C-alpha positions as a Markdown table, in Angstrom:
| # | Residue | x | y | z |
|---|---|---|---|---|
| 1 | Met | -26.9 | -25.6 | 56.0 |
| 2 | Lys | -23.4 | -24.4 | 55.1 |
| 3 | Ile | -22.7 | -22.9 | 51.7 |
| 4 | Arg | -19.1 | -22.5 | 50.6 |
| 5 | Thr | -18.3 | -19.8 | 48.1 |
| 6 | Ile | -15.1 | -19.0 | 46.2 |
| 7 | Lys | -13.5 | -15.9 | 47.7 |
| 8 | Arg | -10.7 | -14.1 | 45.9 |
| 9 | Asn | -8.8 | -11.0 | 47.0 |
| 10 | Pro | -8.6 | -8.6 | 44.0 |
| 11 | Asp | -5.2 | -7.4 | 45.2 |
| 12 | Ser | -3.7 | -10.7 | 44.2 |
| 13 | Tyr | -4.7 | -10.7 | 40.5 |
| 14 | Val | -5.6 | -7.1 | 39.6 |
| 15 | Pro | -2.8 | -4.4 | 39.4 |
| 16 | Val | -3.8 | -1.7 | 41.8 |
| 17 | Arg | -3.0 | 2.0 | 41.2 |
| 18 | Asn | -3.7 | 3.0 | 44.8 |
| 19 | Thr | -5.1 | 1.5 | 47.9 |
| 20 | Gln | -8.6 | 3.0 | 47.4 |
| 21 | Glu | -9.5 | 1.7 | 44.0 |
| 22 | Ser | -8.7 | -1.3 | 41.8 |
| 23 | Gln | -8.3 | -1.2 | 38.0 |
| 24 | Leu | -11.0 | -3.1 | 36.1 |
| 25 | Pro | -10.4 | -4.8 | 32.8 |
| 26 | Arg | -11.4 | -2.7 | 29.8 |
| 27 | Asn | -14.1 | -4.0 | 27.5 |
| 28 | Leu | -12.9 | -3.5 | 23.8 |
| 29 | Asp | -16.3 | -4.1 | 22.3 |
| 30 | Pro | -16.7 | -1.5 | 19.5 |
| 31 | Glu | -20.4 | -1.1 | 20.2 |
| 32 | Leu | -19.5 | 0.3 | 23.6 |
| 33 | His | -17.1 | 2.8 | 22.1 |
| 34 | Pro | -19.0 | 4.4 | 19.2 |
| 35 | Phe | -16.7 | 7.5 | 19.1 |
| 36 | Glu | -13.4 | 5.8 | 19.3 |
| 37 | Arg | -12.4 | 6.5 | 15.7 |
| 38 | Ala | -13.3 | 10.1 | 16.0 |
| 39 | Arg | -11.2 | 10.5 | 19.1 |
| 40 | Glu | -8.3 | 8.7 | 17.5 |
| 41 | Tyr | -8.5 | 10.9 | 14.4 |
| 42 | Thr | -8.3 | 14.0 | 16.7 |
| 43 | Lys | -5.3 | 12.6 | 18.5 |
| 44 | Ala | -3.6 | 11.8 | 15.1 |
| 45 | Leu | -4.3 | 15.3 | 13.9 |
| 46 | Asn | -2.8 | 16.9 | 17.1 |
| 47 | Ala | 0.2 | 14.5 | 16.9 |
| 48 | Thr | 0.8 | 15.6 | 13.3 |
| 49 | Lys | 0.6 | 19.3 | 14.2 |
| 50 | Leu | 3.0 | 18.8 | 17.1 |
| 51 | Glu | 5.4 | 16.9 | 14.8 |
| 52 | Arg | 5.6 | 20.0 | 12.5 |
| 53 | Met | 5.9 | 22.3 | 15.5 |
| 54 | Phe | 8.9 | 20.4 | 16.9 |
| 55 | Ala | 10.6 | 19.8 | 13.5 |
| 56 | Lys | 14.1 | 21.3 | 14.0 |
| 57 | Pro | 16.4 | 19.1 | 12.0 |
| 58 | Phe | 19.6 | 21.1 | 12.1 |
| 59 | Val | 21.9 | 20.1 | 15.0 |
| 60 | Gly | 25.1 | 22.0 | 14.3 |
| 61 | Gln | 28.4 | 21.9 | 12.5 |
| 62 | Leu | 31.6 | 20.2 | 13.2 |
| 63 | Gly | 34.3 | 22.5 | 14.6 |
| 64 | His | 35.1 | 25.4 | 12.3 |
| 65 | Gly | 34.8 | 23.4 | 9.1 |
| 66 | His | 37.3 | 23.6 | 6.3 |
| 67 | Arg | 38.8 | 26.5 | 4.4 |
| 68 | Asp | 37.6 | 25.2 | 1.1 |
| 69 | Gly | 34.6 | 23.2 | 0.0 |
| 70 | Val | 34.0 | 19.8 | 1.5 |
| 71 | Tyr | 33.9 | 17.3 | -1.5 |
| 72 | Ile | 34.4 | 14.0 | 0.3 |
| 73 | Ile | 33.2 | 12.5 | 3.6 |
| 74 | Ala | 34.0 | 9.0 | 4.9 |
| 75 | Lys | 32.2 | 7.5 | 7.9 |
| 76 | Asn | 33.9 | 5.1 | 10.2 |
| 77 | Tyr | 32.0 | 1.8 | 10.1 |
| 78 | Tyr | 33.6 | 0.6 | 13.3 |
| 79 | Asp | 33.2 | 3.6 | 15.5 |
| 80 | Leu | 29.9 | 5.3 | 15.9 |
| 81 | Asn | 31.0 | 8.9 | 16.5 |
| 82 | Lys | 34.0 | 9.2 | 14.3 |
| 83 | Leu | 34.0 | 10.8 | 10.8 |
| 84 | Ala | 36.6 | 11.9 | 8.2 |
| 85 | Ser | 36.2 | 14.8 | 5.7 |
| 86 | Gly | 38.4 | 16.1 | 2.8 |
| 87 | Ser | 38.3 | 19.5 | 1.2 |
| 88 | Gly | 39.4 | 21.1 | -2.1 |
| 89 | Asp | 42.6 | 22.4 | -0.6 |
| 90 | Gly | 44.0 | 18.9 | 0.1 |
| 91 | Val | 43.3 | 18.9 | 3.9 |
| 92 | Val | 41.9 | 15.8 | 5.6 |
| 93 | Lys | 40.2 | 16.2 | 9.0 |
| 94 | Tyr | 39.1 | 13.5 | 11.4 |
| 95 | Trp | 36.2 | 14.5 | 13.7 |
| 96 | Asn | 34.6 | 13.4 | 16.9 |
| 97 | Met | 30.8 | 13.9 | 16.2 |
| 98 | Ser | 29.8 | 13.7 | 19.9 |
| 99 | Ser | 31.9 | 16.8 | 20.9 |
| 100 | Ser | 32.1 | 18.3 | 17.4 |
| 101 | Glu | 35.8 | 18.6 | 17.9 |
| 102 | Glu | 38.6 | 18.1 | 15.3 |
| 103 | Leu | 40.8 | 15.2 | 16.4 |
| 104 | Cys | 43.5 | 15.6 | 13.8 |
| 105 | Ser | 44.3 | 17.3 | 10.5 |
| 106 | Tyr | 46.6 | 16.3 | 7.7 |
| 107 | Arg | 47.9 | 18.2 | 4.8 |
| 108 | Ala | 47.3 | 15.2 | 2.7 |
| 109 | His | 47.5 | 16.2 | -1.0 |
| 110 | Tyr | 48.2 | 19.0 | -3.3 |
| 111 | Gly | 44.9 | 19.9 | -4.9 |
| 112 | Leu | 41.5 | 18.3 | -4.6 |
| 113 | Ile | 40.9 | 15.2 | -2.4 |
| 114 | Thr | 38.8 | 12.8 | -4.6 |
| 115 | Gly | 38.7 | 9.7 | -2.4 |
| 116 | Leu | 38.6 | 8.9 | 1.3 |
| 117 | Cys | 38.0 | 5.8 | 3.3 |
| 118 | Val | 38.3 | 4.8 | 7.0 |
| 119 | Asn | 39.3 | 1.1 | 7.5 |
| 120 | Pro | 41.0 | -1.2 | 9.9 |
| 121 | Glu | 44.5 | -2.1 | 9.0 |
| 122 | Gln | 44.5 | -5.9 | 8.5 |
| 123 | Ser | 48.2 | -6.4 | 9.1 |
| 124 | Ser | 48.2 | -4.7 | 12.6 |
| 125 | Lys | 48.1 | -6.8 | 15.7 |
| 126 | Asn | 45.5 | -4.6 | 17.4 |
| 127 | Lys | 42.3 | -4.9 | 15.5 |
| 128 | Asn | 40.8 | -1.8 | 17.2 |
| 129 | Glu | 43.3 | 0.4 | 15.4 |
| 130 | Gln | 41.8 | 2.6 | 12.6 |
| 131 | Tyr | 43.5 | 3.9 | 9.5 |
| 132 | Leu | 42.6 | 6.3 | 6.7 |
| 133 | Leu | 43.1 | 6.0 | 3.0 |
| 134 | Ser | 43.1 | 9.2 | 0.9 |
| 135 | Cys | 43.7 | 9.9 | -2.8 |
| 136 | Gly | 43.8 | 13.1 | -4.9 |
| 137 | Asp | 44.6 | 14.8 | -8.1 |
| 138 | Asp | 48.3 | 14.7 | -7.3 |
| 139 | Lys | 48.5 | 11.0 | -8.5 |
| 140 | Thr | 49.1 | 9.7 | -4.9 |
| 141 | Ile | 47.3 | 7.5 | -2.4 |
| 142 | Lys | 48.3 | 7.9 | 1.2 |
| 143 | Leu | 47.7 | 5.6 | 4.2 |
| 144 | Trp | 47.2 | 7.5 | 7.5 |
| 145 | Ser | 46.9 | 6.5 | 11.1 |
| 146 | Val | 44.0 | 8.0 | 13.1 |
| 147 | Asn | 44.9 | 6.4 | 16.4 |
| 148 | Ser | 45.4 | 9.1 | 19.1 |
| 149 | Glu | 48.9 | 7.9 | 20.0 |
| 150 | Asp | 50.2 | 8.1 | 16.4 |
| 151 | Phe | 49.5 | 11.8 | 15.7 |
| 152 | Ala | 50.4 | 15.1 | 17.3 |
| 153 | Asn | 47.1 | 16.8 | 18.0 |
| 154 | Ser | 48.0 | 20.2 | 16.5 |
| 155 | Arg | 45.4 | 22.9 | 16.6 |
| 156 | Asp | 47.3 | 25.4 | 14.4 |
| 157 | Glu | 45.9 | 25.1 | 10.8 |
| 158 | Glu | 49.0 | 26.7 | 9.4 |
| 159 | Gln | 51.1 | 23.8 | 10.7 |
| 160 | Leu | 49.1 | 20.8 | 9.8 |
| 161 | Asn | 51.0 | 17.7 | 10.9 |
| 162 | Thr | 52.0 | 14.7 | 8.8 |
| 163 | Asp | 53.1 | 12.6 | 11.7 |
| 164 | Gly | 50.4 | 10.0 | 11.0 |
| 165 | Leu | 51.5 | 9.2 | 7.4 |
| 166 | Ile | 52.4 | 5.5 | 7.1 |
| 167 | Lys | 52.7 | 4.8 | 3.4 |
| 168 | Thr | 52.4 | 6.5 | 0.0 |
| 169 | Phe | 51.3 | 4.8 | -3.2 |
| 170 | Tyr | 52.2 | 6.5 | -6.5 |
| 171 | Gly | 50.0 | 6.2 | -9.7 |
| 172 | Glu | 50.3 | 7.2 | -13.3 |
| 173 | His | 47.1 | 9.3 | -13.3 |
| 174 | Ala | 44.9 | 11.4 | -11.1 |
| 175 | Phe | 42.6 | 9.2 | -9.0 |
| 176 | Gln | 38.8 | 9.6 | -8.8 |
| 177 | Gly | 37.1 | 7.7 | -6.0 |
| 178 | Leu | 38.4 | 5.1 | -3.5 |
| 179 | Asp | 36.9 | 2.3 | -1.4 |
| 180 | His | 38.3 | -0.4 | 0.8 |
| 181 | His | 37.5 | -4.1 | 1.0 |
| 182 | Arg | 35.6 | -5.0 | 4.2 |
| 183 | His | 37.7 | -8.0 | 5.2 |
| 184 | Asn | 41.0 | -8.1 | 3.2 |
| 185 | Ser | 43.7 | -5.5 | 3.0 |
| 186 | Met | 42.7 | -4.6 | -0.6 |
| 187 | Phe | 41.3 | -1.3 | -1.9 |
| 188 | Val | 40.1 | -0.1 | -5.3 |
| 189 | Thr | 40.6 | 3.3 | -7.0 |
| 190 | Gly | 38.9 | 5.0 | -10.0 |
| 191 | Gly | 40.1 | 7.5 | -12.5 |
| 192 | Ala | 41.5 | 6.8 | -16.0 |
| 193 | Gln | 41.6 | 3.1 | -14.9 |
| 194 | Ile | 40.0 | 1.0 | -12.2 |
| 195 | Gln | 42.8 | -0.5 | -10.3 |
| 196 | Leu | 42.9 | -3.0 | -7.4 |
| 197 | Trp | 45.6 | -2.4 | -4.8 |
| 198 | Asp | 46.9 | -4.2 | -1.7 |
| 199 | Thr | 48.2 | -2.1 | 1.3 |
| 200 | Ser | 51.2 | -4.3 | 1.5 |
| 201 | Arg | 52.3 | -3.6 | -2.1 |
| 202 | Ser | 53.4 | -0.4 | -3.8 |
| 203 | Lys | 52.0 | -1.4 | -7.3 |
| 204 | Pro | 48.4 | -2.2 | -8.3 |
| 205 | Leu | 47.4 | -5.9 | -8.4 |
| 206 | Ser | 45.2 | -5.7 | -11.5 |
| 207 | Asp | 43.4 | -3.4 | -13.9 |
| 208 | Leu | 39.6 | -3.9 | -14.1 |
| 209 | Ser | 38.8 | -1.2 | -16.7 |
| 210 | Trp | 36.0 | -1.8 | -19.1 |
| 211 | Gly | 35.1 | 0.9 | -21.6 |
| 212 | Ala | 35.0 | 4.1 | -19.6 |
| 213 | Asp | 37.4 | 7.1 | -20.2 |
| 214 | Asn | 37.1 | 8.2 | -16.6 |
| 215 | Val | 35.6 | 6.5 | -13.5 |
| 216 | Ser | 34.2 | 8.9 | -11.0 |
| 217 | Ser | 33.3 | 6.6 | -8.1 |
| 218 | Val | 33.8 | 3.0 | -7.0 |
| 219 | Arg | 32.0 | 1.1 | -4.2 |
| 220 | Phe | 32.4 | -2.4 | -2.7 |
| 221 | Asn | 29.2 | -4.3 | -1.8 |
| 222 | Gln | 28.9 | -4.2 | 2.0 |
| 223 | Asn | 27.8 | -7.9 | 2.3 |
| 224 | Asp | 29.5 | -9.7 | -0.6 |
| 225 | Ser | 32.8 | -7.9 | -0.7 |
| 226 | Asn | 33.9 | -9.6 | -3.9 |
| 227 | Val | 31.4 | -7.5 | -5.8 |
| 228 | Leu | 32.0 | -3.8 | -6.6 |
| 229 | Ala | 30.4 | -1.2 | -8.8 |
| 230 | Ser | 31.7 | 1.8 | -10.6 |
| 231 | Thr | 30.2 | 4.8 | -12.4 |
| 232 | Gly | 31.9 | 6.3 | -15.5 |
| 233 | Ser | 31.9 | 9.3 | -17.7 |
| 234 | Asp | 30.3 | 7.3 | -20.5 |
| 235 | Asn | 27.0 | 7.3 | -18.5 |
| 236 | Ser | 27.7 | 3.7 | -17.4 |
| 237 | Ile | 27.3 | 1.7 | -14.2 |
| 238 | Val | 29.6 | -1.4 | -14.3 |
| 239 | Leu | 29.6 | -4.3 | -11.9 |
| 240 | Tyr | 32.8 | -6.3 | -11.2 |
| 241 | Asp | 33.6 | -9.6 | -9.6 |
| 242 | Leu | 36.9 | -10.0 | -7.9 |
| 243 | Arg | 36.7 | -13.8 | -8.0 |
| 244 | Thr | 37.0 | -13.8 | -11.8 |
| 245 | Asn | 39.0 | -10.5 | -11.7 |
| 246 | Ser | 36.8 | -9.0 | -14.5 |
| 247 | Ala | 33.6 | -7.0 | -15.1 |
| 248 | Thr | 30.3 | -8.9 | -15.3 |
| 249 | Gln | 27.7 | -6.4 | -16.6 |
| 250 | Lys | 27.2 | -2.8 | -17.7 |
| 251 | Leu | 24.2 | -0.5 | -17.5 |
| 252 | Val | 24.2 | 2.6 | -19.8 |
| 253 | Gln | 21.9 | 5.5 | -18.9 |
| 254 | Gln | 21.0 | 8.7 | -20.8 |
| 255 | Met | 22.9 | 10.9 | -18.4 |
| 256 | Arg | 25.9 | 10.5 | -16.1 |
| 257 | Thr | 25.8 | 8.9 | -12.7 |
| 258 | Asn | 27.5 | 10.9 | -9.9 |
| 259 | Ala | 27.3 | 8.6 | -7.0 |
| 260 | Leu | 26.4 | 5.0 | -6.0 |
| 261 | Cys | 25.6 | 3.2 | -2.7 |
| 262 | Trp | 24.8 | -0.4 | -1.9 |
| 263 | Asn | 21.8 | -1.3 | 0.4 |
| 264 | Pro | 23.4 | -2.7 | 3.6 |
| 265 | Met | 20.3 | -5.0 | 4.3 |
| 266 | Glu | 19.5 | -6.1 | 0.7 |
| 267 | Pro | 22.9 | -7.0 | -0.9 |
| 268 | Phe | 21.6 | -7.2 | -4.5 |
| 269 | Asn | 20.2 | -3.6 | -4.5 |
| 270 | Phe | 21.9 | -0.3 | -5.0 |
| 271 | Val | 20.9 | 3.4 | -5.5 |
| 272 | Thr | 22.5 | 5.9 | -7.9 |
| 273 | Gly | 22.4 | 9.7 | -8.0 |
| 274 | Asn | 22.1 | 11.0 | -11.6 |
| 275 | Glu | 22.6 | 14.2 | -13.5 |
| 276 | Asp | 18.9 | 14.2 | -14.6 |
| 277 | His | 17.8 | 15.4 | -11.0 |
| 278 | Asn | 16.7 | 11.8 | -10.0 |
| 279 | Ala | 18.0 | 9.0 | -7.9 |
| 280 | Tyr | 17.4 | 5.4 | -9.2 |
| 281 | Tyr | 17.1 | 2.2 | -7.2 |
| 282 | Tyr | 18.3 | -0.9 | -9.0 |
| 283 | Asp | 18.5 | -4.7 | -8.5 |
| 284 | Met | 21.8 | -6.0 | -9.9 |
| 285 | Arg | 20.0 | -9.3 | -10.9 |
| 286 | Lys | 17.6 | -7.4 | -13.3 |
| 287 | Met | 19.0 | -4.1 | -14.4 |
| 288 | Asp | 16.8 | -3.5 | -17.4 |
| 289 | Arg | 14.4 | -1.4 | -15.2 |
| 290 | Ala | 14.7 | 0.5 | -11.9 |
| 291 | Leu | 12.9 | -0.7 | -8.8 |
| 292 | Asn | 12.1 | 2.9 | -7.9 |
| 293 | Val | 12.7 | 6.5 | -9.1 |
| 294 | Phe | 13.3 | 9.1 | -6.4 |
| 295 | Lys | 12.2 | 12.5 | -7.7 |
| 296 | Asp | 11.8 | 16.1 | -6.3 |
| 297 | His | 15.3 | 17.6 | -6.8 |
| 298 | Val | 15.6 | 20.4 | -9.3 |
| 299 | Ser | 19.3 | 19.9 | -10.0 |
| 300 | Ala | 21.9 | 17.1 | -10.3 |
| 301 | Val | 22.1 | 14.6 | -7.4 |
| 302 | Met | 25.7 | 14.7 | -6.3 |
| 303 | Asp | 25.6 | 12.0 | -3.6 |
| 304 | Val | 23.4 | 9.3 | -2.1 |
| 305 | Asp | 23.6 | 7.1 | 1.0 |
| 306 | Phe | 21.6 | 4.3 | 2.6 |
| 307 | Ala | 20.5 | 4.3 | 6.2 |
| 308 | Pro | 22.0 | 1.3 | 8.1 |
| 309 | Thr | 18.4 | 0.0 | 8.4 |
| 310 | Gly | 18.2 | -0.2 | 4.6 |
| 311 | Asp | 14.7 | 1.4 | 4.3 |
| 312 | Glu | 15.7 | 5.0 | 3.7 |
| 313 | Val | 17.9 | 6.9 | 1.3 |
| 314 | Val | 19.4 | 10.4 | 1.7 |
| 315 | Thr | 20.4 | 12.5 | -1.3 |
| 316 | Gly | 22.5 | 15.7 | -1.6 |
| 317 | Ser | 22.0 | 17.9 | -4.6 |
| 318 | Tyr | 23.5 | 20.8 | -6.5 |
| 319 | Asp | 20.3 | 22.7 | -5.8 |
| 320 | Lys | 21.6 | 23.2 | -2.2 |
| 321 | Thr | 19.1 | 20.8 | -0.5 |
| 322 | Ile | 19.1 | 17.5 | 1.2 |
| 323 | Arg | 16.2 | 15.1 | 0.8 |
| 324 | Ile | 15.3 | 11.9 | 2.6 |
| 325 | Tyr | 13.3 | 9.1 | 0.8 |
| 326 | Lys | 11.6 | 5.9 | 1.8 |
| 327 | Thr | 12.8 | 3.1 | -0.5 |
| 328 | Asn | 9.2 | 2.3 | -1.5 |
| 329 | His | 8.2 | 5.9 | -2.1 |
| 330 | Gly | 9.1 | 8.0 | -5.1 |
| 331 | His | 8.8 | 11.4 | -3.4 |
| 332 | Ser | 10.8 | 12.7 | -0.4 |
| 333 | Arg | 9.5 | 12.8 | 3.1 |
| 334 | Glu | 11.9 | 15.5 | 4.2 |
| 335 | Val | 13.8 | 18.4 | 2.6 |
| 336 | Tyr | 16.6 | 20.2 | 4.6 |
| 337 | His | 18.2 | 23.5 | 3.7 |
| 338 | Thr | 19.7 | 26.6 | 5.3 |
| 339 | Lys | 20.3 | 30.1 | 4.0 |
| 340 | Arg | 24.0 | 29.7 | 4.0 |
| 341 | Met | 24.4 | 26.2 | 2.7 |
| 342 | Gln | 25.7 | 26.0 | -0.8 |
| 343 | His | 25.9 | 23.1 | -3.3 |
| 344 | Val | 25.8 | 19.8 | -1.3 |
| 345 | Phe | 28.4 | 17.4 | -2.5 |
| 346 | Gln | 28.4 | 14.7 | 0.2 |
| 347 | Val | 25.7 | 13.2 | 2.5 |
| 348 | Lys | 26.2 | 10.3 | 4.9 |
| 349 | Tyr | 24.0 | 8.6 | 7.5 |
| 350 | Ser | 25.5 | 8.0 | 10.9 |
| 351 | Met | 25.9 | 4.3 | 11.9 |
| 352 | Asp | 22.8 | 4.5 | 14.2 |
| 353 | Ser | 20.7 | 6.0 | 11.4 |
| 354 | Lys | 19.6 | 8.9 | 13.7 |
| 355 | Tyr | 21.7 | 11.6 | 12.2 |
| 356 | Ile | 22.8 | 12.8 | 8.7 |
| 357 | Val | 26.2 | 14.5 | 8.0 |
| 358 | Ser | 26.5 | 16.8 | 4.9 |
| 359 | Gly | 29.4 | 18.4 | 3.3 |
| 360 | Ser | 28.9 | 21.5 | 1.0 |
| 361 | Asp | 30.7 | 24.0 | -1.1 |
| 362 | Asp | 30.8 | 26.5 | 1.7 |
| 363 | Gly | 33.3 | 24.5 | 3.7 |
| 364 | Asn | 31.0 | 23.3 | 6.5 |
| 365 | Val | 30.3 | 19.8 | 7.8 |
| 366 | Arg | 26.8 | 19.9 | 9.1 |
| 367 | Ile | 24.9 | 17.4 | 11.3 |
| 368 | Trp | 21.1 | 16.9 | 10.9 |
| 369 | Arg | 18.5 | 14.8 | 12.5 |
| 370 | Ser | 17.2 | 12.0 | 10.3 |
| 371 | Arg | 13.7 | 12.6 | 11.9 |
| 372 | Ala | 13.4 | 16.3 | 12.4 |
| 373 | Trp | 10.9 | 16.1 | 15.4 |
| 374 | Glu | 12.7 | 13.4 | 17.4 |
| 375 | Arg | 15.0 | 14.2 | 20.3 |
| 376 | Ser | 17.7 | 12.0 | 21.7 |
| 377 | Asn | 17.2 | 12.8 | 25.4 |
| 378 | Ala | 16.3 | 10.0 | 27.9 |
| 379 | Lys | 12.6 | 9.3 | 28.0 |
| 380 | Thr | 10.4 | 7.6 | 30.6 |
| 381 | Thr | 8.5 | 4.5 | 29.7 |
| 382 | Arg | 5.3 | 6.4 | 29.7 |
| 383 | Glu | 6.7 | 9.0 | 27.2 |
| 384 | Lys | 8.0 | 6.3 | 24.9 |
| 385 | Asn | 4.6 | 4.6 | 24.9 |
| 386 | Lys | 2.9 | 7.9 | 24.1 |
| 387 | Leu | 5.3 | 8.6 | 21.2 |
| 388 | Glu | 4.9 | 5.0 | 19.8 |
| 389 | Tyr | 1.1 | 5.4 | 20.1 |
| 390 | Asp | 1.2 | 8.7 | 18.2 |
| 391 | Glu | 3.3 | 7.2 | 15.4 |
| 392 | Lys | 0.8 | 4.4 | 14.9 |
| 393 | Leu | -2.1 | 6.9 | 14.8 |
| 394 | Lys | -0.2 | 9.0 | 12.2 |
| 395 | Glu | 0.4 | 5.9 | 10.1 |
| 396 | Arg | -3.3 | 4.9 | 10.4 |
| 397 | Phe | -4.7 | 8.2 | 9.4 |
| 398 | Lys | -2.0 | 9.4 | 7.0 |
| 399 | Tyr | -4.3 | 9.5 | 4.0 |
| 400 | Met | -6.9 | 11.7 | 5.6 |
| 401 | Pro | -6.9 | 15.0 | 3.7 |
| 402 | Glu | -6.1 | 17.4 | 6.6 |
| 403 | Ile | -3.4 | 15.2 | 8.1 |
| 404 | Arg | -1.9 | 14.5 | 4.7 |
| 405 | Arg | -1.8 | 18.3 | 3.9 |
| 406 | Ile | -0.1 | 19.2 | 7.3 |
| 407 | Ser | 2.4 | 16.4 | 7.2 |
| 408 | Arg | 3.5 | 17.1 | 3.6 |
| 409 | His | 3.8 | 20.8 | 3.9 |
| 410 | Arg | 7.4 | 22.1 | 3.8 |
| 411 | His | 8.9 | 25.6 | 3.4 |
| 412 | Val | 11.5 | 25.6 | 0.6 |
| 413 | Pro | 13.6 | 28.5 | -0.8 |
| 414 | Lys | 11.8 | 30.7 | -3.4 |
| 415 | Val | 14.4 | 29.8 | -6.1 |
| 416 | Ile | 13.7 | 26.1 | -5.6 |
| 417 | Lys | 10.0 | 26.5 | -5.6 |
| 418 | Lys | 10.1 | 28.5 | -8.8 |
| 419 | Ala | 12.4 | 25.9 | -10.4 |
| 420 | Gln | 10.1 | 23.1 | -9.4 |
| 421 | Glu | 7.1 | 24.9 | -11.0 |
| 422 | Ile | 9.0 | 25.4 | -14.3 |
| 423 | Lys | 10.2 | 21.7 | -14.2 |
| 424 | Asn | 6.6 | 20.5 | -13.6 |
| 425 | Val | 5.4 | 22.5 | -16.6 |
| 426 | Glu | 8.1 | 21.0 | -18.8 |
| 427 | Leu | 7.5 | 17.4 | -17.6 |
| 428 | Asn | 3.7 | 17.8 | -18.2 |
| 429 | Ala | 4.4 | 19.1 | -21.7 |
| 430 | Met | 6.6 | 16.1 | -22.5 |
| 431 | Lys | 4.0 | 13.6 | -21.1 |
| 432 | Arg | 1.3 | 15.3 | -23.2 |
| 433 | Arg | 3.4 | 15.1 | -26.3 |
| 434 | Glu | 4.2 | 11.4 | -25.8 |
| 435 | Phe | 0.5 | 10.7 | -25.2 |
| 436 | Asn | -0.4 | 12.4 | -28.4 |
| 437 | Glu | 2.3 | 10.6 | -30.4 |
| 438 | Arg | 1.1 | 7.2 | -29.1 |
| 439 | Arg | -2.5 | 8.1 | -29.9 |
| 440 | Thr | -1.6 | 9.0 | -33.5 |
| 441 | Lys | 1.2 | 6.4 | -34.1 |
| 442 | Lys | 0.1 | 3.0 | -33.1 |
| 443 | Ser | 3.6 | 1.6 | -33.5 |
| 444 | Lys | 5.0 | 3.8 | -30.7 |
| 445 | Gln | 5.1 | 1.9 | -27.5 |
| 446 | Phe | 4.6 | 3.2 | -24.0 |
| 447 | Val | 7.9 | 3.4 | -22.0 |
| 448 | Pro | 7.5 | 3.1 | -18.2 |
| 449 | Glu | 9.0 | 5.8 | -16.0 |
| 450 | Arg | 11.5 | 3.3 | -14.6 |
| 451 | Arg | 12.9 | 2.4 | -18.0 |
| 452 | Lys | 13.1 | 5.8 | -19.6 |
| 453 | Gln | 16.6 | 6.6 | -18.4 |
| 454 | Ile | 18.1 | 3.3 | -19.6 |
| 455 | Val | 19.8 | 3.1 | -22.9 |
| 456 | Gly | 20.9 | -0.5 | -22.7 |
| 457 | Thr | 22.5 | -3.3 | -20.7 |
| 458 | Val | 25.5 | -5.4 | -21.6 |
| 459 | His | 26.7 | -8.6 | -20.1 |
| 460 | Arg | 30.4 | -9.4 | -20.4 |
| 461 | Tyr | 29.9 | -13.0 | -21.7 |
| 462 | Gln | 27.5 | -11.7 | -24.4 |
| 463 | Glu | 30.1 | -9.2 | -25.6 |
| 464 | Lys | 32.8 | -12.0 | -25.6 |
| 465 | Lys | 30.5 | -14.2 | -27.7 |
| 466 | Lys | 30.0 | -11.5 | -30.2 |
| 467 | Asp | 33.7 | -10.9 | -30.5 |
| 468 | Glu | 34.3 | -14.7 | -31.0 |
| 469 | Asp | 31.5 | -14.8 | -33.7 |
| 470 | Arg | 33.1 | -11.8 | -35.5 |
| 471 | Glu | 36.5 | -13.4 | -35.5 |
| 472 | Glu | 35.0 | -16.6 | -37.0 |
| 473 | Leu | 33.4 | -14.6 | -39.8 |
| 474 | Glu | 36.3 | -12.5 | -40.7 |
| 475 | Pro | 38.5 | -15.2 | -42.4 |
| 476 | Glu | 35.6 | -16.4 | -44.5 |
| 477 | Glu | 35.0 | -12.9 | -45.9 |
C-alpha cells in the first residue's frame, strides 16, 4: 500500500543563517522564559550606564565667534545648515553650520542688534534666494542679501563689507524684536510701539500697540501667520490678529516675560521664558492657567525655543546653563554648561531637531547635541535595531530606583548647586506658610502652581464694552 506524505523543504519557508542549520521559530510563551524580565532589567541598566558614559553634548563653536556678546540668533527655516547671529557691537554674521565657517559679515548697526530674521524675499523671481532683516538701537531696519553672489566674502573683520545691503527703513524709536510673516512680504517690529511693515514700503503699515511702554519681543504663529504675540515691559503677553488689525487678548503675569515661542506642531500653544526663573506653557484659547511649568533654573530665563517635532523645549538662562524639557514634564531632562560659557541670551533648535545652537555673553556661538549620547555617524541596520531596543528598555524600566538615579544624575557647577539648595529652602518655606494660612483661615483658597504667576487676563472686546458702558453713564451723572 502506498502512503503519500506532505514533504516541504525548510529552505523554501525558513530564513537560513548558514547551510548547516536552519532557524526555528521562537516560542514567546512567558512560562518558557521565567527570567526574561530580569534579563531585560539588566540590559536596561547597562544601556542607561552606557548612555551616561557616552554623554558628550558639546560639538563645537562656529568660527571665531563675535567680538562682543551674542544677543540674537536667527535660524534659516528654509536651509538646514545656515544660521545668522548678531552681537552687541552691531555686527551680523551668517554661518554655515556644517563647516563652522563664516559665510559673510555685515557692519549692520551702530550699537546693539535687537532683532534678526532670515526670510525669503517675496518679490524676487528666484524663490530660493534668502534675505536677512536686522534692527537695532540706531532706529533703523536693514534688509540684507545672504546669497553668495551678492556679497564679497571678506575675511578681514576690520573691513566688514556692506555690499549686501538692499534697503534701509527708518523709525522714530529704537526697535526691540523683529519677526517676518511666513508667506507675505510683511514683518513686525517691537519697541515703544508694535508696528507692521511691508518690505516694499518705507513707512509702517499700522500700529498695533495696546498698553505696553516697551515691547521686548514679537513672534508670528508658525501655522496661522495672521496671529502674532508680543511680550511687554508691563509683564504682559498680548495676542494680535492681522485680519482685524488689532489686539485680541492680554495676559498679565507677576514678572516680566523675556521670550516667547510658538509650538510648530500645535498652533494654539506657546511657551514663554520668565524673570521668575521658570518657563510657562500656555494655550491661547484658555490663558487663565498654564498647561505646564518648566522649573529648575536658578536665574531668569532669557530665551526659549521649540524643537521642530513640537515635543521638546530648550531654554537658555542668566545662570549660564541650557536646559531641555519634555513638554509634558516639569523638570529638565538635560542641563548643559561649560566653564567658559557666560550668561546665555539665545538658544535655537536646528531644523532637524538634532542640534541646539546657543549664543552667550562671551561672544561664542556654540553647537550642542540635543541628545547628548547620540552620534550622527552612519549606522548599520543591526546597530539601529540595538539602539531602538535599548531605548524601549530604558523607557520600560525608567521608574526603577537604580535606573532612575543613574539617568537623572548630572554634574552642575558648584554655584548653581548651592543656589538651587537655597531656592528649595525658600520655596519650601513659602509652601509651608501658605499651608498654615489655609489651615487657620478657611476663606483663603488654594492656588494651583499653574495659576500663581497670573495676575489677570483681558479680552479686547470686554475692554471695549466697559468703555462703552462708562461713556453711557457719564452724561447721566
